[in-house]
N, C-alpha and C positions, 0 to 999 in steps of 0.2 A: 590134786584131789583125785580119788578113785571113785568112778561112777560106773556101776554095772560091769565091773571087771576091766574098765578102761581108765587109763590115766588121763585126766582132764585138766587142762591148763586154764589160766585166767581168761583167755579169749572165749572158751566154751562156757565158762561161768557167766561172763558178761552176756553172751548170746542167750543163755537160759534166763537171765534176769530180764532181758529185753522182751522176751515172749510172754512173760508172766503179766498178770493184771496188777493194777495198783493195789497195794495192800493197805488195810487200815491199821493204824498204830495200836498195838496191844491186843489184837484179835487174831487167833490162829485161822479161823474160818475153815472152809471146805478145802480138801486137798485139790491140788492142780496137777496136771500131767504135761510133760514135755517129751518130745522125741529127740533123743540125743545119740548120734552115731548108731541109729537103728534100734536103740533100746528105749522102752517106755519108762520114764522116771516119774514117780509120784512124789510130790513135795508140798509142804505147807509154807506159806509166806506171810510175814507180818512186819509192820514198822517201816521207819525211814531212817536213813543215816548210813554209816559205814556198814557194808555187808558182812554178816556173820553166818557161816554155813555150819549147820549142826548135822553130824552123821552118827546115827545110832549103832550099837554093837550088833553082832551076829545073834539072830533069834529074838530080837527086840523090835520096837517100832518107834517112829517119831513121836507119837502121842504118849507112849509109855515112858520114853526117856526124857522128852522135852516138853510134854504137855503142861506141866506145872510151872515151868520157868520161862516159857516162850513169851508170854505177855509182858513180863518184867523186862526181858531182854529187848523186846520190840519198842520199849519206851525211848531207847537211845540208839537202836540199830535196825537195819533192814535184815531181818532174820529169814533164812531159808533152811527148813528142816527136811532133809531127804527121808523118804519112807521106803 
């Protein structure tokens, strides 16, 4: 996975997950921030289950691309939407 111009592997994703707060199923909530390799990464988190990482396109946003579907995805997955 590419984060802030850096290639990030499964260990970094697990570290990011470990620092996040417990998310409620089906609610995107307020954005959270994590420091990863010196970069500040904002993300939304919801749900429980297998982790699903959503990455928006250039010039877009997590809320714009994923806001309408994140609650449904969070019913069966732990969703992380990078912003």
